[in-house]
C-alpha positions, 0 to 999 in steps of 0.5 A: 262602444267605439268613441272617436277621438274627435267629437262635438261637445257642448259646455254649460256653465252652472254658476259658482265656477262649475261647468259640465261638458257633454260630448256627442258621437259625430255619427249618431248624435248620442251623448258619449262622454261627460266632464265636470269641472270647477274653479282651480286646478284638478289637484287643488281640492277634493271637490275637483277630484270628485267632479272628475271621478263623477265625470268618468263614472257617468261617461262609462255608464253612458258607454255601457261599460259599468253595471253599477257605476253609481256605487263607485261615485257614492263611495268616493263621496262618502269617503270625503264627507 
């Protein structure tokens, strides 16, 4: 999927310092990317790294670039548990 560099997005605060941002293709309105973030800097803790990896995995799945994207994320979750 060809994703333009600039696109509209919506950020939702989930509480406890967690937020989800979804960006949309400007022409089709389809969700094309997702970011998850928590409090602190990206390098501050394992949870930030997991949230980042989950956002990348979901974005790739949305764009059709992964056949089995959930295994990557769950493997990382298993490693930190």
